[in-house]
N, C-alpha and C positions, 0 to 999 in steps of 0.2 A: 659655645652655649653661653657666653655672658649677656647680658641684659635681660629685659624682659620680652616674654615671648607674645607675638601679636595675636595668636588665635588659640582657642581653648581646646581645640579639636583638630589633630592634623592625621593625615593618612600618608603613613610613608611607603612610597611606591617601592616594590621590592620585584625580584626576578621570581616570576611563577613557573613553578615546574609542574608539569602532568594535570594539576587541579587548579581551579580558577581562584579558590578563595584561601584556605589553609592547606598547606602541605604538611604531613607529618613526616618527619625525616625518615629517609629511606634507610637509615642506619639506626636498627633497634638494638636494644641491649641483648646480648647473647644468652641464650638459656644457660643458666649455672650449670645443668647437668651435663651439657655438651661440650663447653670449652671454658678454660681458666685464663685464657690470654687476657692480658691488659690492654685496652685500647684508650688513645686519647684523640679528642676532637680538637682538631688545629684550625685556627681562622684568624683574620687579620683584623687588627684595630689599628687605623692609620698606616704608618708603614711597619710597625711592629707585628709579631706574631705572638699568639697566645694559645691556650688548650685548657680545656676542661677536662677531667677524668670522664670517659664515655659513659661510665654507669651513673653519672650525675645528671646527664640530659635527658629530657622527658621528650623533647621534640624540637625541630627547628620550623619557623614561620617565614614565609617569602612574601607575603600579603597581610598586613595587619594595620589595624588603628589604634593610635595611642591618644588618651585624652589627658591634656595637661590638667593637673591639680595645684593649686596655687601653694597650699600650706606644706608641700613636701620640699625637702632640700634639693637644691639643684641638680645633683648627681642623678635624680629620679627624673626621667623624661616624662612620667605620668603613669597612667594605669591602662591596662587593656582587659576586653572581657574575652575569655576564654572558655567557651562552652559554658556560659552561665556564671563563670568565676572571675572575680576581679584580681588581677595580678599587678603587682608594681612592675615598672619597666625602668632599667638603669642604662644610663649611657656608660659605655665602658671608657670611651673618649675622657669623659670628665672624671670617672672614678680613678682611672690610671693615669690621668694628665696627659695624654697622648694626642698629638696634634691630629685634626681630622683630615682625611685624604680626599683628593679632588673628585674622583669617580666612585663612591662606594657602591656596593651592591648591599642594600640595606637587608640584614638577616636578623630575626630574632631567636634567640637561641633560650629555651625553656628550660631552666634547671629546677630540679626536684631534690630537696635535702630535707628529711626528717619530716615528711608530710607537707612541707611548706614549698611553694611555688615561686619563682621570680623571672623575669624576662630580662636577659642581657642583650643590647643592641651592638651587633658587631659590623664589618664591612666586606664580608666575603662569605661565601658557602664555607661549609665545614668540611675537613677532609679527615678523614677517619685513618689513623696511624696505629699499626700494633706496635706497642712498646720495643719489641725486640728488633725494629727496624732502625732504631736510634739508640741514644744512651741517655739516661736520666742522670742528672748532676744535682748537687746540693747548690743553694742559691751563693752566688759569690758576693763578695763583700762591696762590688762596685754597685749594687742596687742601694737606693736610698731608704729610708726607715717606712716612708709611706708606701713605697713599691713592695717592700719585704711585708708589709700587713697582708697582702692579698696573694703573694706567689709562695708556692711552697717547694718551688726548684725550677731547673731549666731542662729541656729536652733538646740535645743535639741530632738533627736529622737534615740529611742532603745539604750539608754546608751551611745550615742555618740554626739559629739558637730560637727556640721557642719557650717563652715563660709559661710554666704550668700554675694555673691558678688553682687556689683552693676555695671551691663554692662554699664549703660549710663555713669557713671563716668570714667570707665576703656577706653571705646572706645574714649571719649573727650580727655583724657590724652594721650593716645597712639597716637591719631591723632596729637596731638601738639608736641609729641616728634619726630615722621614720619616727619613732616613737618619741624621742626627745623633742623634735620639731613640732610634733603633734600636741604636745603638752604646753607650749609656748602661748 
């Protein structure tokens, strides 16, 4: 992501499932009256695995257009229009300092917290995992302070560690960075 982008508008090709333009996630939030089972949405960023709590995800997009905005910090890929609403889009590669993979399946995960929406670019479709299928652990000391800013713990599932992201903290910090850059 280093360097200046050559275009102001780019379409990120993605895997399209069932619908041609935007596909809402087939994984919807459970009705609170029906089940209290906690689920996480697991996805890949580079060679690393991360997750958002399922209740924070509004939908996933497989076909989308991101428009570059010059004054935003580099972690912001740009903005997208989602049903008439402009949403900031964040590169998790840049935010988490993870090397990009060779053959990603670009997916934009739309997260909603406290009425705010933000898109996060990931490299794979999401896999919904009930928490009882693995085990949650506190964040170990081996993570850097920067990584610890956005992670709330790890999840051990099928012989792999998954970093559990804290969407509220991420969105608050990113909003602060964005407003700080806009004032310059």
